[in-house]
Each structure stands twice: as C-alpha cells, then as structure tokens.
C-alpha positions in Angstrom: -11.6 16.0 -13.7 -11.8 14.2 -10.3 -13.8 15.7 -7.4 -11.5 17.3 -4.8 -13.1 15.1 -2.0 -12.1 12.0 -3.8 -8.5 13.2 -4.0 -8.4 14.3 -0.3 -6.1 12.4 2.0 -7.6 11.8 5.5 -5.8 12.9 8.6 -7.3 10.4 10.9 -8.6 7.1 9.7 -11.4 5.0 11.1 -11.8 2.2 8.4 -15.2 1.5 7.1 -14.1 -2.0 6.4 -10.8 -3.9 6.2 -9.6 -6.6 3.8 -6.6 -9.0 3.8 -5.5 -9.7 0.2 -5.4 -13.3 -0.9 -3.8 -12.4 -4.2 -1.9 -9.5 -5.9 -4.1 -6.6 -7.1 -3.3 -3.3 -8.8 -3.8 0.0 -7.0 -3.4 3.6 -8.2 -1.4 5.5 -5.6 -2.8 8.7 -4.2 0.3 10.9 -3.7 0.2 13.7 -1.1 0.2 17.2 -2.5 -0.4 20.5 -0.9 -2.5 20.4 2.3 -4.9 17.4 2.4 -5.2 17.3 -1.4 -3.5 14.5 -3.3 -2.9 13.6 -6.9 -2.9 10.4 -8.8 0.4 8.6 -8.9 1.8 5.3 -10.3 0.0 2.0 -10.6 1.4 -0.3 -7.9 1.0 -4.0 -7.2 -0.4 -4.7 -3.7 0.9 -8.0 -2.4 -1.0 -11.0 -1.0 -1.3 -10.8 2.8 -1.5 -6.9 2.7 -4.1 -5.3 5.0 -6.3 -2.8 3.2 -8.4 -0.3 5.2 -11.3 1.2 3.2 -11.4 4.9 3.9 -13.5 6.6 1.3 -15.2 6.8 -2.1 -13.3 5.9 -5.2 -13.2 8.0 -8.3 -16.2 6.1 -9.8 -18.7 3.5 -8.6 -16.3 0.6 -9.3 -13.5 1.8 -7.1 -12.8 2.6 -3.4 -10.0 4.5 -1.6 -7.9 2.3 0.7 -4.9 2.7 3.0 -2.2 0.0 2.8 1.1 0.2 4.7 0.7 4.0 5.3 -0.1 4.8 1.7 -3.4 5.5 0.0 -4.6 3.9 -3.2 -7.7 3.5 -5.4 -8.5 -0.1 -6.1 -11.3 -1.9 -7.9 -14.1 -3.2 -5.6 -14.3 -6.4 -7.7 -10.6 -7.2 -6.8 -11.5 -7.0 -3.1 -14.5 -9.2 -3.4 -12.7 -12.2 -5.0 
C-alpha cells in the first residue's frame, strides 16, 4: 500500500527541479480522486521536449513525482538523468 503523502496532489507547486526530456520516457499517471488524494492511473509516454517539474517523493527510492502539462506522474529517476 502506498503512503497517502505520496499519492497527494499538490495545490500549489514550486518545483524542486525541472527537466526537459531529450527522449521518450514512461510515467505512471497520478489521477485526481477525492480531495487532494490521487490514485495510480495508466502508464503514459512522455514526449521529448516535455518540461517536467519535480514536485515530491516517488513511491520508492527510484522514482519521483513530477508535473507535466498540468498532469502528475511518477517517473524513474534514472530516466531523468540520462
């Protein structure tokens, strides 16, 4: 079971760091639910040139929560570092 803080969707976002993708990567969408709580959605392809704003912890040490084009995703850190 995932921690409720991990699944929360921030109201106001001040990015910790931003990335511009140089290649396509996969992201697990965080779908809005009741209140600020989200749920895991589909796996999506995030396109090259997309701006990702890091905005929180991932669901494990290898992932991070990002915002891309108004939606939230979990992505692998190693995909951002390539």
